[in-house]
C-alpha positions as CSV (number, residue, x, y, z in Angstrom):
1,X,-36.4,101.0,10.2
2,X,-35.9,98.0,8.0
3,X,-33.2,95.3,7.8
4,X,-32.4,92.9,5.0
5,X,-33.1,89.2,5.7
6,X,-30.5,86.6,5.1
7,X,-32.4,84.3,2.8
8,X,-30.8,81.1,1.5
9,X,-31.9,79.0,-1.3
10,X,-32.5,75.3,-0.7
11,X,-29.4,74.5,-2.6
12,X,-27.3,77.0,-0.6
13,X,-28.5,75.6,2.7
14,X,-27.9,72.1,1.5
15,X,-24.4,73.0,0.4
16,X,-23.6,74.6,3.8
17,X,-25.0,71.5,5.6
18,X,-23.0,69.2,3.4
19,X,-19.8,71.2,4.1
20,X,-20.4,71.0,7.8
21,X,-21.3,67.3,7.9
22,X,-18.6,66.1,5.6
23,X,-15.9,68.2,7.4
24,X,-17.1,67.0,10.8
25,X,-17.5,63.4,9.9
26,X,-15.0,62.5,7.1
27,X,-15.0,58.9,8.4
28,X,-16.9,57.3,11.2
29,X,-17.9,54.0,12.8
30,X,-21.6,53.5,13.3
31,X,-23.3,50.6,15.2
32,X,-26.8,49.5,14.5
33,X,-29.2,46.9,13.2
34,X,-29.7,46.4,9.5
35,X,-33.3,46.8,8.1
36,X,-34.8,47.2,4.6
37,X,-31.7,45.6,3.0
38,X,-32.0,45.7,-0.8
39,X,-29.4,44.4,-3.3
40,X,-30.0,45.6,-6.8
41,X,-28.9,44.2,-10.2
42,X,-26.2,46.9,-10.4
43,X,-24.5,45.3,-7.4
44,X,-25.2,48.3,-5.1
45,X,-26.9,47.6,-1.8
46,X,-29.1,50.1,0.1
47,X,-30.2,49.6,3.7
48,X,-31.0,51.4,6.9
49,X,-29.0,51.2,10.2
50,X,-31.3,51.8,13.2
51,X,-31.4,51.7,17.0
52,X,-34.2,52.3,19.4
53,X,-34.5,56.0,18.7
54,X,-33.0,56.8,15.3
55,X,-32.2,55.5,11.8
56,X,-29.5,56.2,9.2
57,X,-29.7,55.6,5.5
58,X,-26.7,53.7,4.1
59,X,-25.3,52.7,0.7
60,X,-22.8,49.9,0.0
61,X,-21.4,50.2,-3.6
62,X,-20.6,47.1,-5.6
63,X,-16.8,47.5,-5.5
64,X,-16.9,47.7,-1.7
65,X,-19.6,45.0,-1.3
66,X,-17.3,42.4,-3.0
67,X,-15.0,42.6,0.0
68,X,-17.7,41.7,2.5
69,X,-17.3,38.0,3.5
70,X,-20.7,37.5,5.0
71,X,-24.2,38.2,3.6
72,X,-25.8,41.4,5.1
73,X,-29.4,40.7,6.0
74,X,-32.2,42.3,8.0
75,X,-31.9,41.9,11.7
76,X,-28.1,41.6,11.8
77,X,-26.3,43.8,14.3
78,X,-23.3,45.3,12.6
79,X,-20.6,48.0,12.7
80,X,-20.3,50.1,9.6
81,X,-17.3,52.3,8.7
82,X,-17.6,55.0,6.1
83,X,-18.1,58.7,5.4
84,X,-21.2,60.9,5.8
85,X,-22.5,62.4,2.6
86,X,-25.4,64.7,1.8
87,X,-27.6,63.6,-1.1
88,X,-28.7,67.0,-2.3
89,X,-31.4,65.9,-4.7
90,X,-33.5,64.4,-1.9
91,X,-32.2,66.6,0.9
92,X,-31.0,63.6,2.8
93,X,-27.8,62.5,4.3
94,X,-26.4,58.9,4.2
95,X,-23.5,56.8,5.2
96,X,-21.4,55.6,2.3
97,X,-20.1,52.3,3.7
98,X,-16.5,51.2,3.2
99,X,-16.4,48.3,5.7
100,X,-19.1,46.2,7.4
101,X,-18.5,43.9,10.3
102,X,-20.9,41.8,12.3
103,X,-21.1,42.8,15.9
104,X,-20.0,40.0,18.3
105,X,-19.5,37.2,15.8
106,X,-16.5,37.5,13.4
107,X,-17.2,38.1,9.7
108,X,-15.7,34.8,8.6
109,X,-17.5,32.8,11.2
110,X,-20.8,34.5,10.4
111,X,-20.2,33.8,6.7
112,X,-19.5,30.1,7.5
113,X,-22.7,29.8,9.5
114,X,-24.8,31.5,6.8
115,X,-23.5,29.3,3.9
116,X,-23.7,26.2,6.1
117,X,-27.4,26.9,6.9
118,X,-28.3,27.6,3.3
119,X,-26.6,24.5,1.8
120,X,-28.0,22.4,4.5
121,X,-31.5,23.7,3.7
122,X,-30.8,22.6,0.0
123,X,-30.1,19.1,1.2
124,X,-26.4,19.1,0.2
125,X,-25.4,17.6,3.6
126,X,-28.0,14.8,3.6
127,X,-26.7,11.4,4.5
128,X,-28.7,9.9,1.6
129,X,-26.4,11.8,-0.9
130,X,-23.3,10.2,0.5
131,X,-21.7,7.5,-1.6
132,X,-19.5,4.6,-0.6
133,X,-15.9,4.7,-1.6
134,X,-14.8,2.1,-4.2
135,X,-13.3,-1.0,-2.7
136,X,-10.6,-1.4,-5.2
137,X,-9.8,2.0,-6.8
138,X,-7.5,1.9,-9.8
139,X,-7.2,5.7,-10.4
140,X,-7.2,8.3,-7.6
141,X,-7.5,12.0,-8.2
142,X,-6.0,14.5,-5.8
143,X,-6.8,18.2,-5.7
144,X,-4.3,20.2,-3.7
145,X,-1.2,22.3,-3.9
146,X,1.5,20.4,-5.9
147,X,4.2,21.8,-3.7
148,X,2.7,21.4,-0.2
149,X,3.4,18.9,2.5
150,X,-0.1,17.4,2.1
151,X,0.6,15.9,-1.4
152,X,3.9,14.4,-0.2
153,X,2.2,12.8,2.8
154,X,-0.5,11.3,0.6
155,X,1.8,9.9,-2.0
156,X,4.0,8.4,0.6
157,X,1.1,6.6,2.2
158,X,-0.4,5.3,-1.0
159,X,3.0,4.4,-2.4
160,X,3.9,2.4,0.7
161,X,0.7,0.3,0.4
162,X,0.1,0.1,-3.4
163,X,2.7,1.6,-5.6
164,X,0.9,0.4,-8.7
165,X,-2.1,2.7,-8.3
166,X,-2.6,5.4,-10.9
167,X,-2.7,8.9,-9.3
168,X,-3.8,12.0,-11.1
169,X,-2.8,15.3,-9.4
170,X,-4.8,18.4,-10.2
171,X,-2.6,21.1,-8.8
172,X,-4.1,24.4,-7.6
173,X,-3.7,27.1,-5.1
174,X,-5.3,26.3,-1.7
175,X,-5.4,29.7,-0.1
176,X,-5.6,33.3,-1.0
177,X,-7.6,35.3,-3.6
178,X,-8.9,33.1,-6.4
179,X,-8.0,29.8,-4.7
180,X,-11.6,28.7,-4.3
181,X,-12.3,28.9,-8.0
182,X,-9.0,27.1,-8.8
183,X,-10.1,24.2,-6.5
184,X,-13.5,24.0,-8.1
185,X,-12.0,24.0,-11.6
186,X,-9.6,21.2,-10.6
187,X,-12.5,19.2,-9.4
188,X,-14.3,19.7,-12.7
189,X,-11.1,18.8,-14.7
190,X,-10.7,15.5,-12.8
191,X,-14.3,14.6,-13.5
192,X,-13.8,15.4,-17.1
193,X,-11.3,12.5,-17.3
194,X,-14.3,10.1,-16.7
195,X,-12.4,7.2,-15.2
196,X,-11.2,8.6,-11.8
197,X,-12.6,6.3,-9.2
198,X,-12.3,8.6,-6.1
199,X,-11.1,12.2,-5.5
200,X,-9.2,13.6,-2.5
201,X,-9.5,17.3,-2.0
202,X,-7.6,19.1,0.8
203,X,-4.6,20.7,2.2
204,X,-2.5,20.9,5.4
205,X,-3.4,22.8,8.5
206,X,-3.7,26.6,9.0
207,X,-5.7,29.4,10.4
208,X,-9.4,30.0,9.5
209,X,-8.3,32.5,6.9
210,X,-5.8,30.0,5.4
211,X,-8.5,27.3,5.1
212,X,-11.2,29.7,3.9
213,X,-11.1,28.6,0.3
214,X,-12.7,25.3,1.4
215,X,-15.6,27.3,2.9
216,X,-16.5,29.0,-0.4
217,X,-19.7,28.1,-2.2
218,X,-17.9,27.5,-5.4
219,X,-15.9,24.6,-3.9
220,X,-19.0,23.2,-2.2
221,X,-21.0,23.2,-5.4
222,X,-18.1,21.5,-7.3
223,X,-17.9,18.7,-4.7
224,X,-21.6,18.2,-4.8
225,X,-21.6,17.9,-8.6
226,X,-18.7,15.4,-8.7
227,X,-19.4,12.2,-10.5
228,X,-16.7,10.4,-8.4
229,X,-16.9,10.1,-4.6
230,X,-15.0,12.8,-2.8
231,X,-13.0,12.7,0.4
232,X,-12.4,16.1,2.1
233,X,-9.1,16.3,3.9
234,X,-8.7,19.9,5.1
235,X,-6.3,20.8,7.9
236,X,-6.2,18.9,11.1
237,X,-8.7,16.8,13.1
238,X,-10.1,19.9,14.9
239,X,-10.7,21.9,11.6
240,X,-14.1,21.7,10.0
241,X,-15.0,23.3,6.7
242,X,-18.0,23.5,4.4
243,X,-16.2,21.0,2.1
244,X,-16.3,18.5,4.9
245,X,-20.1,18.6,5.2
246,X,-20.7,18.3,1.4
247,X,-18.1,15.6,0.7
248,X,-19.0,11.9,0.7
249,X,-16.5,11.3,3.5
250,X,-14.4,13.5,5.8
251,X,-10.8,12.6,6.7
252,X,-9.2,14.3,9.7
253,X,-5.9,14.8,7.8
254,X,-4.6,14.3,4.2
255,X,-2.6,11.2,5.3
256,X,-5.7,9.7,6.8
257,X,-7.5,10.3,3.5
258,X,-4.9,8.3,1.7
259,X,-5.3,5.5,4.2
260,X,-9.1,5.5,3.7
261,X,-8.7,5.2,-0.1
262,X,-6.7,2.0,0.1
263,X,-8.0,0.4,3.3
264,X,-10.5,-2.0,1.6
265,X,-7.8,-3.3,-0.8
266,X,-5.3,-3.6,2.1
267,X,-7.9,-5.6,4.1
268,X,-8.4,-8.0,1.2
269,X,-4.6,-8.5,0.8
270,X,-4.3,-9.1,4.5
271,X,-7.1,-11.7,4.4
272,X,-5.6,-13.5,1.5
273,X,-2.2,-13.6,3.3
274,X,-3.9,-15.1,6.3
275,X,-5.8,-17.7,4.2
276,X,-2.6,-18.7,2.4
277,X,-0.9,-19.2,5.8
278,X,-3.7,-21.4,7.0
279,X,-3.8,-23.5,3.8
280,X,0.0,-24.1,4.0
281,X,-0.3,-25.1,7.6
282,X,-3.3,-27.5,6.8
283,X,-1.4,-29.0,3.8
284,X,1.8,-29.6,5.8
285,X,0.1,-31.7,8.5
286,X,-0.9,-34.7,6.4
287,X,2.6,-34.6,4.8
288,X,4.1,-34.9,8.2
289,X,1.8,-37.8,9.0
290,X,2.8,-39.6,5.8
291,X,6.5,-38.9,6.5
292,X,6.1,-40.7,9.9
293,X,4.3,-43.6,8.2
294,X,7.2,-44.0,5.8
295,X,9.7,-44.0,8.6
296,X,7.7,-46.6,10.5
297,X,7.3,-48.9,7.4
298,X,10.9,-48.6,6.4
299,X,12.0,-49.5,9.9
300,X,9.7,-52.5,10.0
301,X,10.8,-53.7,6.6
302,X,14.4,-53.4,7.5
303,X,13.9,-55.4,10.7
304,X,11.8,-58.1,8.9
305,X,14.2,-58.5,6.1
306,X,17.2,-58.7,8.5
307,X,15.5,-61.4,10.6
308,X,14.4,-63.5,7.6
309,X,17.9,-63.4,6.1
310,X,19.3,-64.5,9.4
311,X,16.9,-67.5,9.6
312,X,17.7,-68.4,6.0
313,X,21.3,-68.6,6.8
314,X,20.7,-70.8,9.8
315,X,18.1,-73.2,8.3
316,X,18.4,-74.9,4.9
317,X,14.7,-75.6,4.9
318,X,13.8,-72.0,5.0
319,X,15.8,-71.5,1.8
320,X,12.9,-73.1,-0.2
321,X,10.5,-70.3,0.9
322,X,12.9,-67.5,0.1
323,X,11.5,-66.7,-3.4
324,X,8.1,-66.2,-1.8
325,X,9.5,-64.1,1.0
326,X,11.4,-62.0,-1.5
327,X,8.3,-61.4,-3.5
328,X,6.5,-60.1,-0.4
329,X,9.4,-57.9,0.5
330,X,9.5,-56.5,-3.0
331,X,5.8,-55.6,-2.9
332,X,6.2,-53.9,0.4
333,X,9.3,-52.0,-0.9
334,X,7.4,-50.9,-4.0
335,X,4.5,-49.7,-1.7
336,X,6.9,-47.6,0.3
337,X,8.5,-46.3,-2.8
338,X,5.1,-45.2,-4.1
339,X,4.4,-43.4,-0.9
340,X,7.8,-41.7,-0.9
341,X,7.3,-40.7,-4.6
342,X,3.8,-39.2,-3.8
343,X,5.2,-37.2,-1.0
344,X,8.0,-35.9,-3.2
345,X,5.5,-34.8,-5.8
346,X,3.4,-33.0,-3.2
347,X,6.4,-31.3,-1.8
348,X,7.6,-30.2,-5.2
349,X,4.1,-28.9,-6.1
350,X,4.0,-26.9,-2.8
351,X,7.4,-25.4,-3.6
352,X,6.2,-24.3,-7.0
353,X,3.0,-22.8,-5.7
354,X,2.6,-19.2,-7.0
355,X,3.0,-16.4,-4.4
356,X,-0.1,-14.6,-3.3
357,X,-0.7,-10.8,-3.2
358,X,0.8,-10.6,0.2
359,X,4.2,-11.2,-1.4
360,X,3.7,-8.7,-4.2
């Protein structure tokens, strides 16, 4: 007695397996370690997820890979979300990855650490690259949102100290998609002017996601390429970004950045004001001494002249010496007049002295 065998072709079996797998696992989260990661010119990435006993082939297509903040690499422990598909031509199944997250460390924090390590390895954070700020800047460039609180704070600080400074504002978005490229382009635009003495780049506080544009490689490269020294002023004192490490100087807040820009000029103005005060004090002392001498001489002359005139009135013999006495008195009066005249000139000159920068 014979029976017919149920014989499937390879394609039929593969099709049935595909139907079962894709129906059973339309979407799934899988945890494992990345190995054999390869990124091709097409933008597609292929890798394997593995654990101690098994492995699973994975593909991350270009349009999905653009949304991954960190850089996948061999040895990273990750969680992958996607769908199971059967690749019939090779008789294999694979996970088509939609999302990829690092296990334990957040994706943004991991991306931060990865870029920081890479740029540090290139020497972009080296102290030898840092430039001093100009002591007396004439033109200040500012890269920030034109409508945010940060620009108002900076303008208020600079205007209170030195309203005559020329400020060029390169407005841009400071958060959200495309913000990093706008910031980098604003940096390039300010450098294209050619005569900007120093650039402040920054924004007010926010979450890690809000500040993320200043952790992008495009911004870091633009800061490193700047011809003018750059002050990074992103968020609050506790916030650190990649821009802070690349910039020539980090300021804890935008207002503090404005203070740093004008601090040298303010120090010189304060020193000149102090010097002026000391000079005026030093010049006033000899004038006071001369004034006392004039008072003393005037008193002596008045007393002497009064006594002589009294004796002349009492004694006819003294009258013969009066012309000589009068001549002496006249010389002394002329001497006093010269002193008084000199003091008057000195006081007039002091009153006409031009005001220093402290009054400006």
